[in-house]
N, C-alpha and C positions, 0 to 999 in steps of 0.2 A: 478229213485229209489223211489224218494221222494214223487211223483204224486201218487204211487202208495201204497203210505203209509196212511194207514187207523186212522187218530189221535185217537181211541176209541182205537187200540191197543198198546199202548205205555201207559206208569203207571206214565208221567211226563204232560200230556194232561189237558189244563185248558181252562175253559170258560174265552173270555177278560174280563175284568170288569171296562175298562178305556172307558171314556166318547166318547174317537175316535171310528170313525168305524171299526172294525176286522181290514180291511183290509189297513187301513192306520197308524197303529202304528205298531212297532216293534214287540208289545206283540204281535199282532194278526199275525201278519207274523211266531212269533214262533208259534204259537196257531195252525196253519194251519199243523203244520209239527211234534204238539203234543211236543211240547219243551216250552212252553208259562211260565213252571215253572222258568225257566231260566233267565229270561227277568231283573230280581232284579240282578242277579249273574254280568250277563252280563253289565248291566245300572249302575252298583256300579263297574265294572272295568274300564267303560269310551267308550261302547260299545252300547250305550243309542240311536243313530239314525241309519238311512239306509246309509248313507256315512262311520260311523265307524266302524258298523259292516260288511258290505262286507269287508272289512283290518281283519278278524279275521282269526287269524293262529292258528296249534297245540300251540304253546309254548305260544300263550294267556288261551289257555285252561287249559294248564297245572300252569298256574301263578294264572287260576280261579278258580283250584280242579275240575274240572270238568271230573271225572273219565269215566262213563260209554263210552265203546269204541262204540255202538249204535248209543248214541247222538253224541258223538264228531265227527262221520263221518257224522253226519247229520247236526248237525250246518255248519258244514265246507259246506259242499254240500250246504247249504241254504244260507250263503255267498256267493259262488263263482255264484247262481244263481241269487241274487240280483244286484253282480258285472257285469253279463252279461244281466240281466233287462236295468241296468243303460246304457250301453254302446249301445245295440241294439235303447234305447229311445234317445240319443244323436245322432247317426248316422241318427235316421228317423226325427230329428229336424234339421242336420245338412246338407241332403238332400234337392237340390231343387225342389220346388213346380212346377209339370208339370200343363202347364197352357191347358184345353180342349176349 
């Protein structure tokens, strides 16, 4: 679902204005899905790093007053995707290197 999402189709899309490369910042990660405008809200709520963001849950969105149903679904999916990516990286690093 998220891979098919065109950022220009969402009302929340914004360009990353930080000095970090887009793919290295949480704002950039959110902007890829058209949700960069939530970076400040999430940061104020304690979800300001990839490690905290990947723990985002529905109850957190309620506390942060994020009510748009499509954005809520996309934020939860993005958090899940980030968690899966972390697990993949961990597993790849934990695998013994095959000598050739």
